[in-house]
Biopython code that builds the backbone (N, CA, C, O; Angstrom):
import numpy as np
from Bio.PDB.StructureBuilder import StructureBuilder

atoms = [
    (1, "MET", "N", (-5.887, 23.192, -16.022)),
    (1, "MET", "CA", (-4.771, 22.331, -15.661)),
    (1, "MET", "C", (-5.057, 21.705, -14.301)),
    (1, "MET", "O", (-4.820, 22.305, -13.253)),
    (2, "LYS", "N", (-5.566, 20.497, -14.351)),
    (2, "LYS", "CA", (-5.864, 19.795, -13.108)),
    (2, "LYS", "C", (-5.161, 18.453, -13.007)),
    (2, "LYS", "O", (-5.052, 17.884, -11.921)),
    (3, "ARG", "N", (-4.684, 17.947, -14.140)),
    (3, "ARG", "CA", (-3.952, 16.678, -14.169)),
    (3, "ARG", "C", (-2.742, 16.875, -15.080)),
    (3, "ARG", "O", (-2.844, 16.822, -16.306)),
    (4, "ILE", "N", (-1.592, 17.105, -14.442)),
    (4, "ILE", "CA", (-0.378, 17.517, -15.148)),
    (4, "ILE", "C", (0.672, 16.423, -15.043)),
    (4, "ILE", "O", (0.885, 15.858, -13.970)),
    (5, "ASN", "N", (1.334, 16.125, -16.169)),
    (5, "ASN", "CA", (2.433, 15.158, -16.181)),
    (5, "ASN", "C", (3.708, 15.888, -16.590)),
    (5, "ASN", "O", (3.773, 16.476, -17.669)),
    (6, "VAL", "N", (4.718, 15.849, -15.726)),
    (6, "VAL", "CA", (6.025, 16.431, -16.017)),
    (6, "VAL", "C", (6.935, 15.279, -16.435)),
    (6, "VAL", "O", (7.172, 14.358, -15.654)),
    (7, "VAL", "N", (7.445, 15.330, -17.668)),
    (7, "VAL", "CA", (8.272, 14.248, -18.199)),
    (7, "VAL", "C", (9.610, 14.783, -18.685)),
    (7, "VAL", "O", (9.754, 15.975, -18.959)),
    (8, "GLY", "N", (10.585, 13.889, -18.787)),
    (8, "GLY", "CA", (11.918, 14.229, -19.263)),
    (8, "GLY", "C", (12.866, 13.098, -18.909)),
    (8, "GLY", "O", (12.463, 12.114, -18.290)),
    (9, "THR", "N", (14.116, 13.237, -19.297)),
    (9, "THR", "CA", (15.101, 12.204, -19.002)),
    (9, "THR", "C", (15.411, 12.173, -17.509)),
    (9, "THR", "O", (15.026, 13.076, -16.766)),
    (10, "SER", "N", (16.098, 11.143, -17.086)),
    (10, "SER", "CA", (16.548, 11.069, -15.697)),
    (10, "SER", "C", (17.364, 12.307, -15.367)),
    (10, "SER", "O", (18.155, 12.779, -16.184)),
    (11, "CYS", "N", (17.170, 12.818, -14.183)),
    (11, "CYS", "CA", (17.914, 13.973, -13.660)),
    (11, "CYS", "C", (17.629, 15.270, -14.396)),
    (11, "CYS", "O", (18.440, 16.195, -14.345)),
    (12, "SER", "N", (16.509, 15.359, -15.069)),
    (12, "SER", "CA", (16.174, 16.603, -15.768)),
    (12, "SER", "C", (15.430, 17.577, -14.867)),
    (12, "SER", "O", (15.188, 18.718, -15.261)),
    (13, "GLY", "N", (15.066, 17.148, -13.668)),
    (13, "GLY", "CA", (14.374, 18.035, -12.737)),
    (13, "GLY", "C", (12.870, 17.815, -12.675)),
    (13, "GLY", "O", (12.132, 18.686, -12.216)),
    (14, "LYS", "N", (12.417, 16.662, -13.133)),
    (14, "LYS", "CA", (10.977, 16.365, -13.155)),
    (14, "LYS", "C", (10.348, 16.488, -11.774)),
    (14, "LYS", "O", (9.335, 17.168, -11.607)),
    (15, "THR", "N", (10.938, 15.842, -10.801)),
    (15, "THR", "CA", (10.362, 15.836, -9.458)),
    (15, "THR", "C", (10.375, 17.230, -8.851)),
    (15, "THR", "O", (9.390, 17.659, -8.252)),
    (16, "THR", "N", (11.478, 17.930, -9.004)),
    (16, "THR", "CA", (11.580, 19.283, -8.458)),
    (16, "THR", "C", (10.526, 20.197, -9.064)),
    (16, "THR", "O", (9.843, 20.925, -8.343)),
    (17, "LEU", "N", (10.391, 20.161, -10.385)),
    (17, "LEU", "CA", (9.402, 21.013, -11.041)),
    (17, "LEU", "C", (7.982, 20.574, -10.698)),
    (17, "LEU", "O", (7.120, 21.417, -10.449)),
    (18, "ALA", "N", (7.730, 19.271, -10.681)),
    (18, "ALA", "CA", (6.387, 18.782, -10.354)),
    (18, "ALA", "C", (5.979, 19.201, -8.944)),
    (18, "ALA", "O", (4.835, 19.596, -8.719)),
    (19, "ARG", "N", (6.908, 19.115, -7.999)),
    (19, "ARG", "CA", (6.611, 19.566, -6.630)),
    (19, "ARG", "C", (6.265, 21.050, -6.604)),
    (19, "ARG", "O", (5.323, 21.465, -5.930)),
    (20, "ALA", "N", (7.030, 21.843, -7.340)),
    (20, "ALA", "CA", (6.795, 23.290, -7.367)),
    (20, "ALA", "C", (5.438, 23.614, -7.999)),
    (20, "ALA", "O", (4.697, 24.455, -7.489)),
    (21, "ILE", "N", (5.121, 22.953, -9.098)),
    (21, "ILE", "CA", (3.827, 23.179, -9.753)),
    (21, "ILE", "C", (2.693, 22.761, -8.822)),
    (21, "ILE", "O", (1.706, 23.482, -8.672)),
    (22, "ALA", "N", (2.839, 21.594, -8.201)),
    (22, "ALA", "CA", (1.801, 21.106, -7.287)),
    (22, "ALA", "C", (1.587, 22.076, -6.130)),
    (22, "ALA", "O", (0.449, 22.360, -5.757)),
    (23, "ALA", "N", (2.668, 22.579, -5.570)),
    (23, "ALA", "CA", (2.551, 23.529, -4.463)),
    (23, "ALA", "C", (1.878, 24.821, -4.923)),
    (23, "ALA", "O", (0.994, 25.347, -4.247)),
    (24, "ARG", "N", (2.298, 25.313, -6.057)),
    (24, "ARG", "CA", (1.750, 26.579, -6.578)),
    (24, "ARG", "C", (0.259, 26.475, -6.887)),
    (24, "ARG", "O", (-0.505, 27.400, -6.608)),
    (25, "LEU", "N", (-0.152, 25.340, -7.465)),
    (25, "LEU", "CA", (-1.556, 25.152, -7.849)),
    (25, "LEU", "C", (-2.376, 24.446, -6.767)),
    (25, "LEU", "O", (-3.571, 24.202, -6.936)),
    (26, "GLU", "N", (-1.708, 24.122, -5.646)),
    (26, "GLU", "CA", (-2.349, 23.424, -4.531)),
    (26, "GLU", "C", (-2.972, 22.101, -4.982)),
    (26, "GLU", "O", (-4.135, 21.808, -4.705)),
    (27, "LEU", "N", (-2.153, 21.315, -5.688)),
    (27, "LEU", "CA", (-2.556, 19.999, -6.168)),
    (27, "LEU", "C", (-1.682, 18.936, -5.512)),
    (27, "LEU", "O", (-0.592, 19.236, -5.026)),
    (28, "GLU", "N", (-2.157, 17.705, -5.500)),
    (28, "GLU", "CA", (-1.366, 16.596, -4.976)),
    (28, "GLU", "C", (-0.200, 16.308, -5.923)),
    (28, "GLU", "O", (-0.354, 16.365, -7.143)),
    (29, "HIS", "N", (0.958, 16.000, -5.353)),
    (29, "HIS", "CA", (2.116, 15.601, -6.154)),
    (29, "HIS", "C", (2.268, 14.086, -6.064)),
    (29, "HIS", "O", (2.305, 13.523, -4.970)),
    (30, "ILE", "N", (2.356, 13.430, -7.221)),
    (30, "ILE", "CA", (2.565, 11.982, -7.292)),
    (30, "ILE", "C", (3.940, 11.746, -7.907)),
    (30, "ILE", "O", (4.191, 12.140, -9.046)),
    (31, "GLU", "N", (4.824, 11.109, -7.158)),
    (31, "GLU", "CA", (6.176, 10.832, -7.643)),
    (31, "GLU", "C", (6.258, 9.374, -8.092)),
    (31, "GLU", "O", (6.257, 8.465, -7.262)),
    (32, "LEU", "N", (6.328, 9.153, -9.406)),
    (32, "LEU", "CA", (6.358, 7.787, -9.924)),
    (32, "LEU", "C", (7.570, 7.003, -9.445)),
    (32, "LEU", "O", (7.466, 5.799, -9.212)),
    (33, "ASP", "N", (8.718, 7.658, -9.292)),
    (33, "ASP", "CA", (9.899, 6.951, -8.779)),
    (33, "ASP", "C", (9.609, 6.330, -7.415)),
    (33, "ASP", "O", (10.039, 5.210, -7.137)),
    (34, "ALA", "N", (8.889, 7.048, -6.571)),
    (34, "ALA", "CA", (8.591, 6.546, -5.230)),
    (34, "ALA", "C", (7.660, 5.341, -5.271)),
    (34, "ALA", "O", (7.674, 4.511, -4.362)),
    (35, "LEU", "N", (6.852, 5.244, -6.322)),
    (35, "LEU", "CA", (5.955, 4.100, -6.463)),
    (35, "LEU", "C", (6.646, 2.919, -7.139)),
    (35, "LEU", "O", (6.286, 1.766, -6.899)),
    (36, "PHE", "N", (7.632, 3.204, -7.979)),
    (36, "PHE", "CA", (8.307, 2.164, -8.753)),
    (36, "PHE", "C", (9.429, 1.476, -7.986)),
    (36, "PHE", "O", (9.592, 0.259, -8.078)),
    (37, "TRP", "N", (10.204, 2.252, -7.228)),
    (37, "TRP", "CA", (11.392, 1.694, -6.578)),
    (37, "TRP", "C", (11.085, 1.254, -5.156)),
    (37, "TRP", "O", (10.513, 2.003, -4.365)),
    (38, "GLY", "N", (11.478, 0.025, -4.849)),
    (38, "GLY", "CA", (11.352, -0.510, -3.504)),
    (38, "GLY", "C", (12.663, -0.358, -2.752)),
    (38, "GLY", "O", (13.526, 0.415, -3.167)),
    (39, "PRO", "N", (12.825, -1.086, -1.650)),
    (39, "PRO", "CA", (14.067, -1.020, -0.874)),
    (39, "PRO", "C", (15.284, -1.376, -1.729)),
    (39, "PRO", "O", (15.215, -2.228, -2.615)),
    (40, "ASP", "N", (16.380, -0.714, -1.446)),
    (40, "ASP", "CA", (17.648, -0.939, -2.149)),
    (40, "ASP", "C", (17.526, -0.733, -3.657)),
    (40, "ASP", "O", (18.216, -1.391, -4.435)),
    (41, "TRP", "N", (16.662, 0.169, -4.059)),
    (41, "TRP", "CA", (16.484, 0.515, -5.475)),
    (41, "TRP", "C", (16.115, -0.698, -6.324)),
    (41, "TRP", "O", (16.564, -0.822, -7.464)),
    (42, "THR", "N", (15.305, -1.582, -5.774)),
    (42, "THR", "CA", (14.798, -2.702, -6.566)),
    (42, "THR", "C", (13.384, -2.358, -7.024)),
    (42, "THR", "O", (12.583, -1.866, -6.230)),
    (43, "PRO", "N", (13.069, -2.610, -8.289)),
    (43, "PRO", "CA", (11.724, -2.284, -8.769)),
    (43, "PRO", "C", (10.673, -3.185, -8.121)),
    (43, "PRO", "O", (10.910, -4.370, -7.891)),
    (44, "VAL", "N", (9.526, -2.612, -7.835)),
    (44, "VAL", "CA", (8.425, -3.423, -7.314)),
    (44, "VAL", "C", (7.827, -4.212, -8.478)),
    (44, "VAL", "O", (8.008, -3.824, -9.632)),
    (45, "PRO", "N", (7.129, -5.294, -8.208)),
    (45, "PRO", "CA", (6.493, -6.045, -9.295)),
    (45, "PRO", "C", (5.523, -5.144, -10.076)),
    (45, "PRO", "O", (4.830, -4.304, -9.502)),
    (46, "GLU", "N", (5.495, -5.341, -11.385)),
    (46, "GLU", "CA", (4.680, -4.473, -12.239)),
    (46, "GLU", "C", (3.209, -4.419, -11.836)),
    (46, "GLU", "O", (2.632, -3.331, -11.863)),
    (47, "PRO", "N", (2.565, -5.532, -11.463)),
    (47, "PRO", "CA", (1.152, -5.426, -11.063)),
    (47, "PRO", "C", (0.943, -4.503, -9.854)),
    (47, "PRO", "O", (-0.049, -3.777, -9.787)),
    (48, "ILE", "N", (1.876, -4.536, -8.909)),
    (48, "ILE", "CA", (1.779, -3.659, -7.738)),
    (48, "ILE", "C", (1.996, -2.209, -8.153)),
    (48, "ILE", "O", (1.268, -1.317, -7.718)),
    (49, "PHE", "N", (2.995, -1.978, -8.993)),
    (49, "PHE", "CA", (3.261, -0.630, -9.498)),
    (49, "PHE", "C", (2.026, -0.078, -10.204)),
    (49, "PHE", "O", (1.612, 1.052, -9.942)),
    (50, "ARG", "N", (1.442, -0.866, -11.093)),
    (50, "ARG", "CA", (0.254, -0.420, -11.832)),
    (50, "ARG", "C", (-0.909, -0.114, -10.885)),
    (50, "ARG", "O", (-1.623, 0.872, -11.070)),
    (51, "GLU", "N", (-1.093, -0.955, -9.881)),
    (51, "GLU", "CA", (-2.182, -0.725, -8.926)),
    (51, "GLU", "C", (-1.970, 0.575, -8.151)),
    (51, "GLU", "O", (-2.904, 1.355, -7.962)),
    (52, "CYS", "N", (-0.739, 0.800, -7.706)),
    (52, "CYS", "CA", (-0.425, 2.028, -6.968)),
    (52, "CYS", "C", (-0.665, 3.263, -7.830)),
    (52, "CYS", "O", (-1.252, 4.244, -7.374)),
    (53, "VAL", "N", (-0.210, 3.206, -9.071)),
    (53, "VAL", "CA", (-0.389, 4.349, -9.972)),
    (53, "VAL", "C", (-1.865, 4.550, -10.283)),
    (53, "VAL", "O", (-2.351, 5.681, -10.272)),
    (54, "ASP", "N", (-2.575, 3.475, -10.559)),
    (54, "ASP", "CA", (-4.004, 3.584, -10.859)),
    (54, "ASP", "C", (-4.752, 4.228, -9.697)),
    (54, "ASP", "O", (-5.609, 5.086, -9.911)),
    (55, "ASN", "N", (-4.437, 3.822, -8.476)),
    (55, "ASN", "CA", (-5.059, 4.435, -7.298)),
    (55, "ASN", "C", (-4.711, 5.914, -7.197)),
    (55, "ASN", "O", (-5.575, 6.744, -6.910)),
    (56, "ALA", "N", (-3.458, 6.238, -7.430)),
    (56, "ALA", "CA", (-3.013, 7.626, -7.298)),
    (56, "ALA", "C", (-3.666, 8.545, -8.323)),
    (56, "ALA", "O", (-4.071, 9.658, -7.986)),
    (57, "VAL", "N", (-3.773, 8.092, -9.564)),
    (57, "VAL", "CA", (-4.312, 8.972, -10.615)),
    (57, "VAL", "C", (-5.830, 8.894, -10.733)),
    (57, "VAL", "O", (-6.411, 9.496, -11.636)),
    (58, "SER", "N", (-6.472, 8.165, -9.839)),
    (58, "SER", "CA", (-7.936, 8.134, -9.865)),
    (58, "SER", "C", (-8.530, 9.418, -9.290)),
    (58, "SER", "O", (-9.715, 9.691, -9.478)),
    (59, "ALA", "N", (-7.717, 10.202, -8.593)),
    (59, "ALA", "CA", (-8.170, 11.498, -8.076)),
    (59, "ALA", "C", (-8.407, 12.462, -9.239)),
    (59, "ALA", "O", (-7.929, 12.241, -10.352)),
    (60, "ASP", "N", (-9.139, 13.516, -8.966)),
    (60, "ASP", "CA", (-9.479, 14.482, -10.013)),
    (60, "ASP", "C", (-8.352, 15.455, -10.345)),
    (60, "ASP", "O", (-8.270, 15.951, -11.469)),
    (61, "GLU", "N", (-7.483, 15.729, -9.368)),
    (61, "GLU", "CA", (-6.451, 16.753, -9.570)),
    (61, "GLU", "C", (-5.123, 16.270, -9.012)),
    (61, "GLU", "O", (-5.058, 15.783, -7.883)),
    (62, "TRP", "N", (-4.056, 16.406, -9.808)),
    (62, "TRP", "CA", (-2.730, 15.996, -9.377)),
    (62, "TRP", "C", (-1.673, 16.473, -10.370)),
    (62, "TRP", "O", (-1.970, 16.874, -11.495)),
    (63, "VAL", "N", (-0.433, 16.411, -9.904)),
    (63, "VAL", "CA", (0.745, 16.624, -10.750)),
    (63, "VAL", "C", (1.606, 15.384, -10.573)),
    (63, "VAL", "O", (1.971, 15.028, -9.452)),
    (64, "ILE", "N", (1.926, 14.735, -11.670)),
    (64, "ILE", "CA", (2.713, 13.505, -11.626)),
    (64, "ILE", "C", (4.031, 13.744, -12.350)),
    (64, "ILE", "O", (4.080, 14.490, -13.328)),
    (65, "ASP", "N", (5.094, 13.113, -11.872)),
    (65, "ASP", "CA", (6.366, 13.248, -12.583)),
    (65, "ASP", "C", (6.842, 11.888, -13.046)),
    (65, "ASP", "O", (6.809, 10.912, -12.297)),
    (66, "GLY", "N", (7.282, 11.838, -14.280)),
    (66, "GLY", "CA", (7.798, 10.602, -14.851)),
    (66, "GLY", "C", (6.953, 10.112, -16.002)),
    (66, "GLY", "O", (5.833, 10.572, -16.224)),
    (67, "GLY", "N", (7.520, 9.163, -16.728)),
    (67, "GLY", "CA", (6.832, 8.630, -17.892)),
    (67, "GLY", "C", (7.066, 7.142, -18.057)),
    (67, "GLY", "O", (7.323, 6.672, -19.165)),
    (68, "TYR", "N", (6.981, 6.402, -16.973)),
    (68, "TYR", "CA", (7.230, 4.962, -17.018)),
    (68, "TYR", "C", (6.300, 4.284, -18.016)),
    (68, "TYR", "O", (5.080, 4.424, -17.930)),
    (69, "SER", "N", (6.876, 3.553, -18.960)),
    (69, "SER", "CA", (6.067, 2.918, -20.005)),
    (69, "SER", "C", (5.066, 1.882, -19.479)),
    (69, "SER", "O", (3.995, 1.755, -20.073)),
    (70, "PRO", "N", (5.345, 1.131, -18.399)),
    (70, "PRO", "CA", (4.346, 0.158, -17.941)),
    (70, "PRO", "C", (3.031, 0.784, -17.443)),
    (70, "PRO", "O", (2.020, 0.093, -17.320)),
    (71, "VAL", "N", (3.054, 2.085, -17.162)),
    (71, "VAL", "CA", (1.830, 2.736, -16.669)),
    (71, "VAL", "C", (1.393, 3.906, -17.551)),
    (71, "VAL", "O", (0.488, 4.660, -17.195)),
    (72, "ARG", "N", (2.036, 4.042, -18.681)),
    (72, "ARG", "CA", (1.715, 5.172, -19.556)),
    (72, "ARG", "C", (0.235, 5.188, -19.945)),
    (72, "ARG", "O", (-0.364, 6.256, -20.068)),
    (73, "ASP", "N", (-0.347, 4.013, -20.135)),
    (73, "ASP", "CA", (-1.772, 3.966, -20.476)),
    (73, "ASP", "C", (-2.636, 4.520, -19.345)),
    (73, "ASP", "O", (-3.698, 5.086, -19.605)),
    (74, "LEU", "N", (-2.204, 4.368, -18.113)),
    (74, "LEU", "CA", (-2.957, 4.872, -16.961)),
    (74, "LEU", "C", (-2.791, 6.374, -16.781)),
    (74, "LEU", "O", (-3.740, 7.074, -16.428)),
    (75, "THR", "N", (-1.584, 6.862, -17.023)),
    (75, "THR", "CA", (-1.315, 8.283, -16.770)),
    (75, "THR", "C", (-1.689, 9.162, -17.954)),
    (75, "THR", "O", (-2.419, 10.139, -17.791)),
    (76, "TRP", "N", (-1.202, 8.830, -19.139)),
    (76, "TRP", "CA", (-1.409, 9.702, -20.294)),
    (76, "TRP", "C", (-2.871, 9.784, -20.713)),
    (76, "TRP", "O", (-3.290, 10.782, -21.300)),
    (77, "SER", "N", (-3.640, 8.763, -20.425)),
    (77, "SER", "CA", (-5.062, 8.819, -20.781)),
    (77, "SER", "C", (-5.830, 9.782, -19.884)),
    (77, "SER", "O", (-6.961, 10.155, -20.197)),
    (78, "ARG", "N", (-5.223, 10.187, -18.771)),
    (78, "ARG", "CA", (-5.921, 11.054, -17.813)),
    (78, "ARG", "C", (-5.362, 12.468, -17.734)),
    (78, "ARG", "O", (-6.014, 13.351, -17.177)),
    (79, "VAL", "N", (-4.174, 12.704, -18.276)),
    (79, "VAL", "CA", (-3.582, 14.042, -18.154)),
    (79, "VAL", "C", (-4.290, 15.041, -19.062)),
    (79, "VAL", "O", (-4.823, 14.686, -20.114)),
    (80, "ASP", "N", (-4.280, 16.304, -18.627)),
    (80, "ASP", "CA", (-4.776, 17.364, -19.498)),
    (80, "ASP", "C", (-3.664, 18.334, -19.887)),
    (80, "ASP", "O", (-3.852, 19.189, -20.753)),
    (81, "THR", "N", (-2.496, 18.196, -19.236)),
    (81, "THR", "CA", (-1.361, 19.069, -19.543)),
    (81, "THR", "C", (-0.070, 18.267, -19.406)),
    (81, "THR", "O", (0.104, 17.521, -18.443)),
    (82, "VAL", "N", (0.834, 18.424, -20.374)),
    (82, "VAL", "CA", (2.146, 17.778, -20.323)),
    (82, "VAL", "C", (3.213, 18.862, -20.320)),
    (82, "VAL", "O", (3.183, 19.776, -21.144)),
    (83, "VAL", "N", (4.152, 18.754, -19.393)),
    (83, "VAL", "CA", (5.328, 19.627, -19.362)),
    (83, "VAL", "C", (6.509, 18.736, -19.714)),
    (83, "VAL", "O", (6.835, 17.805, -18.978)),
    (84, "TRP", "N", (7.149, 19.024, -20.841)),
    (84, "TRP", "CA", (8.233, 18.185, -21.340)),
    (84, "TRP", "C", (9.560, 18.904, -21.117)),
    (84, "TRP", "O", (9.789, 19.975, -21.679)),
    (85, "LEU", "N", (10.437, 18.318, -20.296)),
    (85, "LEU", "CA", (11.752, 18.901, -20.022)),
    (85, "LEU", "C", (12.760, 18.314, -21.001)),
    (85, "LEU", "O", (12.964, 17.101, -21.039)),
    (86, "ASP", "N", (13.379, 19.164, -21.777)),
    (86, "ASP", "CA", (14.294, 18.719, -22.833)),
    (86, "ASP", "C", (15.587, 19.521, -22.725)),
    (86, "ASP", "O", (15.754, 20.549, -23.382)),
    (87, "TYR", "N", (16.495, 19.032, -21.884)),
    (87, "TYR", "CA", (17.749, 19.729, -21.653)),
    (87, "TYR", "C", (18.892, 19.043, -22.391)),
    (87, "TYR", "O", (18.775, 17.870, -22.745)),
    (88, "PRO", "N", (20.007, 19.758, -22.632)),
    (88, "PRO", "CA", (21.172, 19.139, -23.276)),
    (88, "PRO", "C", (21.729, 17.997, -22.413)),
    (88, "PRO", "O", (21.751, 18.089, -21.186)),
    (89, "MET", "N", (22.171, 16.940, -23.061)),
    (89, "MET", "CA", (22.685, 15.764, -22.361)),
    (89, "MET", "C", (23.820, 16.090, -21.383)),
    (89, "MET", "O", (23.824, 15.530, -20.286)),
    (90, "PRO", "N", (24.790, 16.968, -21.715)),
    (90, "PRO", "CA", (25.847, 17.259, -20.731)),
    (90, "PRO", "C", (25.300, 17.816, -19.411)),
    (90, "PRO", "O", (25.839, 17.515, -18.347)),
    (91, "LEU", "N", (24.256, 18.607, -19.470)),
    (91, "LEU", "CA", (23.653, 19.139, -18.248)),
    (91, "LEU", "C", (23.039, 18.012, -17.419)),
    (91, "LEU", "O", (23.233, 17.951, -16.205)),
    (92, "VAL", "N", (22.318, 17.146, -18.063)),
    (92, "VAL", "CA", (21.654, 16.043, -17.367)),
    (92, "VAL", "C", (22.679, 15.084, -16.769)),
    (92, "VAL", "O", (22.534, 14.661, -15.622)),
    (93, "ILE", "N", (23.703, 14.741, -17.528)),
    (93, "ILE", "CA", (24.740, 13.825, -17.035)),
    (93, "ILE", "C", (25.469, 14.434, -15.842)),
    (93, "ILE", "O", (25.788, 13.728, -14.886)),
    (94, "GLY", "N", (25.730, 15.718, -15.890)),
    (94, "GLY", "CA", (26.402, 16.391, -14.786)),
    (94, "GLY", "C", (25.606, 16.363, -13.493)),
    (94, "GLY", "O", (26.182, 16.466, -12.410)),
    (95, "ARG", "N", (24.301, 16.226, -13.591)),
    (95, "ARG", "CA", (23.444, 16.211, -12.408)),
    (95, "ARG", "C", (23.183, 14.801, -11.894)),
    (95, "ARG", "O", (22.641, 14.653, -10.798)),
    (96, "TRP", "N", (23.541, 13.776, -12.629)),
    (96, "TRP", "CA", (23.140, 12.418, -12.287)),
    (96, "TRP", "C", (23.605, 11.965, -10.915)),
    (96, "TRP", "O", (22.778, 11.566, -10.094)),
    (97, "ARG", "N", (24.868, 12.013, -10.647)),
    (97, "ARG", "CA", (25.391, 11.467, -9.394)),
    (97, "ARG", "C", (24.836, 12.175, -8.158)),
    (97, "ARG", "O", (24.378, 11.487, -7.246)),
    (98, "PRO", "N", (24.848, 13.492, -8.074)),
    (98, "PRO", "CA", (24.331, 14.136, -6.864)),
    (98, "PRO", "C", (22.856, 13.820, -6.602)),
    (98, "PRO", "O", (22.473, 13.587, -5.456)),
    (99, "VAL", "N", (22.045, 13.810, -7.620)),
    (99, "VAL", "CA", (20.616, 13.559, -7.428)),
    (99, "VAL", "C", (20.378, 12.142, -6.956)),
    (99, "VAL", "O", (19.627, 11.933, -6.003)),
    (100, "HIS", "N", (20.996, 11.163, -7.596)),
    (100, "HIS", "CA", (20.739, 9.778, -7.227)),
    (100, "HIS", "C", (21.287, 9.434, -5.852)),
    (100, "HIS", "O", (20.698, 8.597, -5.169)),
    (101, "SER", "N", (22.368, 10.030, -5.418)),
    (101, "SER", "CA", (22.867, 9.728, -4.083)),
    (101, "SER", "C", (21.957, 10.334, -3.021)),
    (101, "SER", "O", (21.786, 9.738, -1.957)),
    (102, "GLU", "N", (21.367, 11.503, -3.278)),
    (102, "GLU", "CA", (20.442, 12.117, -2.328)),
    (102, "GLU", "C", (19.145, 11.333, -2.239)),
    (102, "GLU", "O", (18.625, 11.126, -1.143)),
    (103, "ARG", "N", (18.618, 10.896, -3.364)),
    (103, "ARG", "CA", (17.302, 10.276, -3.391)),
    (103, "ARG", "C", (17.325, 8.822, -2.955)),
    (103, "ARG", "O", (16.278, 8.272, -2.615)),
    (104, "ALA", "N", (18.477, 8.190, -2.955)),
    (104, "ALA", "CA", (18.544, 6.776, -2.582)),
    (104, "ALA", "C", (17.997, 6.542, -1.182)),
    (104, "ALA", "O", (17.379, 5.508, -0.928)),
    (105, "SER", "N", (18.211, 7.473, -0.281)),
    (105, "SER", "CA", (17.767, 7.276, 1.091)),
    (105, "SER", "C", (16.308, 7.653, 1.302)),
    (105, "SER", "O", (15.719, 7.238, 2.300)),
    (106, "THR", "N", (15.703, 8.420, 0.408)),
    (106, "THR", "CA", (14.344, 8.887, 0.640)),
    (106, "THR", "C", (13.277, 8.088, -0.077)),
    (106, "THR", "O", (12.115, 8.128, 0.328)),
    (107, "THR", "N", (13.623, 7.368, -1.118)),
    (107, "THR", "CA", (12.614, 6.710, -1.942)),
    (107, "THR", "C", (12.249, 5.321, -1.450)),
    (107, "THR", "O", (11.126, 4.872, -1.675)),
    (108, "SER", "N", (13.158, 4.632, -0.789)),
    (108, "SER", "CA", (12.948, 3.214, -0.508)),
    (108, "SER", "C", (11.716, 2.913, 0.332)),
    (108, "SER", "O", (11.132, 1.841, 0.176)),
    (109, "GLY", "N", (11.303, 3.794, 1.199)),
    (109, "GLY", "CA", (10.133, 3.509, 2.021)),
    (109, "GLY", "C", (8.833, 4.028, 1.460)),
    (109, "GLY", "O", (7.775, 3.792, 2.043)),
    (110, "ALA", "N", (8.882, 4.720, 0.361)),
    (110, "ALA", "CA", (7.679, 5.360, -0.162)),
    (110, "ALA", "C", (6.652, 4.371, -0.678)),
    (110, "ALA", "O", (5.454, 4.649, -0.624)),
    (111, "ILE", "N", (7.087, 3.232, -1.173)),
    (111, "ILE", "CA", (6.143, 2.276, -1.757)),
    (111, "ILE", "C", (5.169, 1.754, -0.707)),
    (111, "ILE", "O", (4.001, 1.519, -1.019)),
    (112, "ALA", "N", (5.617, 1.570, 0.514)),
    (112, "ALA", "CA", (4.730, 1.049, 1.554)),
    (112, "ALA", "C", (3.574, 2.004, 1.820)),
    (112, "ALA", "O", (2.431, 1.566, 1.949)),
    (113, "SER", "N", (3.852, 3.292, 1.903)),
    (113, "SER", "CA", (2.774, 4.241, 2.159)),
    (113, "SER", "C", (1.895, 4.443, 0.933)),
    (113, "SER", "O", (0.717, 4.770, 1.075)),
    (114, "ALA", "N", (2.434, 4.259, -0.260)),
    (114, "ALA", "CA", (1.656, 4.462, -1.483)),
    (114, "ALA", "C", (0.629, 3.364, -1.690)),
    (114, "ALA", "O", (-0.372, 3.580, -2.373)),
    (115, "GLN", "N", (0.856, 2.195, -1.116)),
    (115, "GLN", "CA", (-0.068, 1.082, -1.310)),
    (115, "GLN", "C", (-1.302, 1.184, -0.432)),
    (115, "GLN", "O", (-2.272, 0.458, -0.651)),
    (116, "LYS", "N", (-1.289, 2.056, 0.544)),
    (116, "LYS", "CA", (-2.453, 2.202, 1.411)),
    (116, "LYS", "C", (-3.574, 2.882, 0.633)),
    (116, "LYS", "O", (-3.320, 3.829, -0.111)),
    (117, "PRO", "N", (-4.819, 2.411, 0.795)),
    (117, "PRO", "CA", (-5.933, 3.026, 0.055)),
    (117, "PRO", "C", (-6.223, 4.433, 0.503)),
    (117, "PRO", "O", (-7.130, 5.075, -0.026)),
]
sb = StructureBuilder()
sb.init_structure("model")
sb.init_model(0)
sb.init_chain("A")
sb.init_seg("    ")
for serial, (resi, resn, name, xyz) in enumerate(atoms, 1):
    if name == "N":
        sb.init_residue(resn, " ", resi, " ")
    sb.init_atom(name, np.array(xyz, "f"), 0.0, 1.0, " ", f" {name:<3s}", serial, name[0])
structure = sb.get_structure()
C-alpha cells in the first residue's frame, strides 16, 4: 500500500481518514478539495486542477482523498489501494454543516501552494 485513494460521499470523513492513514504509514497526504477549490469556494479551472493533481500523484507514495471525475484518470490509474467509505445518508447529512463551515476558512489558500513545483 503505497498509493491509496480514500473515496466516499461529501462529509463521509475522507480527509480525516486519509490524514490518519498517511500519518500512520508515513506517506504524503494529498487533499483533492484543497486543489479543486479556490478562494471563496470557487472551483479552479479544470486544466489547472488537472496539472496540480498530476504533479501531486507523480510521487511514488501518497494517500489521496476524493474522487473528482475530471482527474479520475490521473488518480485511479496510479492507486494500488482504494478505501471506500459507505455510510448511511442520515449520518452524512448530519455532518454536512459543521464540516463545511470549518473547512471554508482553511481550503481557500491551498491552491496557491499546490501549484508550486
